[in-house]
C-alpha positions in Angstrom: -20.2 8.5 -28.9 -17.6 11.4 -29.2 -18.7 12.3 -25.6 -17.2 8.9 -24.4 -14.1 9.0 -25.7 -12.1 11.6 -23.7 -13.5 10.2 -20.2 -12.1 6.9 -20.9 -8.8 8.3 -22.5 -8.6 10.0 -19.3 -9.8 7.2 -16.7 -7.2 4.8 -19.1 -4.5 7.9 -18.6 -5.3 7.5 -15.2 -4.7 4.1 -14.3 -1.8 3.9 -16.0 -0.7 6.0 -13.8 -1.7 5.0 -10.4 0.0 1.1 -11.4 3.3 3.1 -13.2 5.1 2.7 -9.5 4.2 -0.7 -9.1 6.4 -1.8 -11.9 8.9 0.3 -11.5 12.4 -0.6 -10.1 12.7 0.0 -6.3 15.9 1.3 -7.4 14.5 4.3 -9.4 12.1 4.9 -7.0 14.3 4.9 -4.4 16.3 7.8 -6.2 13.8 10.4 -6.8 12.3 9.9 -2.8 15.2 10.2 -1.4 15.8 14.1 -3.6 12.5 14.5 -2.7 12.3 13.6 1.1 16.2 15.4 0.9 16.2 17.7 4.4 17.3 20.8 2.9 16.4 21.1 -1.0 14.3 18.6 -1.3 10.3 19.0 -2.6 8.9 18.2 0.0 10.7 20.4 2.8 10.5 22.8 0.3 6.9 23.5 -0.1 6.3 23.4 3.2 8.0 25.9 4.0 6.3 28.0 1.6 3.4 27.3 3.8 6.1 28.3 7.1 7.2 25.1 8.3 10.6 23.6 9.0 10.3 20.4 7.8 12.5 17.8 9.2 15.1 15.1 8.0 12.8 12.6 7.0 15.5 10.0 5.7 18.1 10.7 8.9 15.4 10.8 12.0 14.1 8.6 14.2 10.7 9.9 14.0 10.1 10.2 10.2 12.6 7.2 8.7 10.4 5.1 9.7 6.2 6.9 8.2 8.4 8.0 5.5 9.2 5.2 4.1 5.9 3.6 5.5 4.5 6.7 3.0 6.4 5.1 0.4 5.5 1.9 0.1 1.8 2.7 0.7 2.6 4.7 -2.6 4.5 2.0 -4.6 1.7 -0.5 -3.8 -1.5 2.0 -4.4 -1.9 0.8 -7.7 -2.5 -2.9 -7.7 -5.2 -2.3 -4.6 -6.5 0.2 -7.4 -6.9 -1.7 -10.1 -8.7 -4.5 -7.9 -10.9 -2.7 -6.5 -11.9 -1.1 -9.5 -12.4 -5.0 -11.7 -14.7 -5.7 -9.0 -16.2 -2.3 -9.0 -17.6 -2.8 -12.3 -18.7 -6.9 -11.7 -20.9 -5.1 -9.5 -24.0 -4.9 -11.2 -25.8 -2.2 -12.1 -29.6 -3.7 -12.4 -29.6 -3.9 -8.6 -28.4 -0.3 -8.1 -31.2 0.5 -10.7 -33.5 -1.8 -8.7 -32.8 -0.1 -5.7 -33.2 3.3 -6.5 -36.4 2.5 -7.9 -37.3 0.8 -4.1 -36.7 4.6 -3.3 -32.1 3.8 -1.4 -30.3 6.2 -1.0 -26.6 6.3 -2.6 -25.2 5.8 0.8 -27.7 2.9 1.7 -27.0 1.7 -2.1 -23.7 1.3 -1.1 -23.8 0.0 2.8 -26.3 -2.8 1.3 -25.4 -3.7 -2.4 -21.5 -2.3 -3.2 -20.0 -2.9 0.2 -21.8 -6.6 0.4 -20.2 -7.5 -2.9 -17.3 -6.0 -3.0 -16.1 -8.5 0.4 -14.1 -11.2 -1.6 -12.1 -8.0 -3.4 -11.9 -6.2 0.0 -10.5 -10.0 1.4 -7.8 -10.1 -1.5 -6.3 -6.9 -0.9 -6.4 -7.2 2.9 -4.6 -10.7 2.7 -2.1 -9.6 0.4 -1.3 -6.0 1.4 -1.3 -7.7 5.0 1.7 -10.3 3.9 3.0 -7.9 1.8 3.9 -5.4 4.8 4.8 -8.4 6.5 7.4 -8.7 4.7 8.3 -5.5 4.2 11.9 -5.6 3.1 12.8 -3.8 0.0 11.9 0.1 1.1 14.2 0.2 3.9 16.8 -2.0 2.8 17.6 0.1 -0.5 16.6 3.9 1.4 18.3 3.6 4.5 20.3 0.3 5.2 17.9 -0.1 8.4 19.1 3.6 10.1 19.3 5.5 11.7 20.2 3.9 14.4 18.5 0.4 13.9 14.8 2.6 13.1 13.5 1.0 9.7 14.9 -2.2 10.7 12.0 -5.0 9.8 11.2 -7.5 10.2 12.6 -9.3 7.2 15.6 -7.4 7.3 16.5 -8.4 10.7 16.5 -12.0 9.5 17.9 -11.0 6.3 21.2 -9.1 8.1 21.4 -12.4 11.3 21.7 -14.9 8.1 24.7 -12.3 6.9 26.2 -12.5 10.0 26.2 -16.5 9.7 23.7 -16.7 12.6 21.1 -19.4 10.7 19.6 -21.1 13.5 18.3 -17.8 15.1 17.4 -16.9 11.6 16.0 -19.7 11.3 14.0 -19.1 13.9 13.0 -15.5 12.8 11.8 -17.0 9.7 9.3 -19.3 11.6 7.5 -16.4 13.2 7.3 -14.5 10.9 5.5 -17.3 9.0 2.9 -17.7 11.9 2.5 -14.6 12.4 1.0 -13.8 9.0 -0.7 -16.9 9.6 -3.1 -15.8 12.3 -3.2 -12.2 10.5 -4.4 -14.2 7.7 -6.9 -16.0 9.5 -7.7 -13.1 10.9 -8.9 -11.0 8.3 -10.5 -13.9 6.7 -12.7 -14.5 10.1 -13.3 -10.4 9.3 -13.9 -10.0 5.1 -15.0 -13.3 3.8 -18.3 -13.5 2.4 -21.4 -15.1 4.9 -23.1 -16.7 1.7 
């Protein structure tokens, strides 16, 4: 039992570490990422400089600003998917793997024919919620770049928000309906591809 406590505590620590960005304020996250991505003395460009790479102005470049925000958004929401997938993996019966191993199935075969099929509901849920979340991508560009530089980081949700602010209510409402239709279509495709056959 003494040997089990260490890995259990480490597992809990890693879970908390991965999930912390999910519950952290976007403002606090934005401050940290702005510091990391500063062109002159940011940590990312400093590390790249160690290997002879001259890092770009991540948030001031029309080429790198959107990829930087996407990376930040993926990092910030990774913990949610991790917790859900971990719960899904723990729900896969161990006896199925043991029976397949006795029958001579390899690790890859057990993963492909047991783990993946039983994770289909989990994959569907994570894919749908993640897809809906990123189609409504708003907080990251609003806080980090305000849509700049040169409107290169304006998402559909942020553009709709701006149109409401400009008083273009009809256009903004139309954009909202279009976004709803896109989300519905993408979700239907995900259900089609990932739903369980049982």
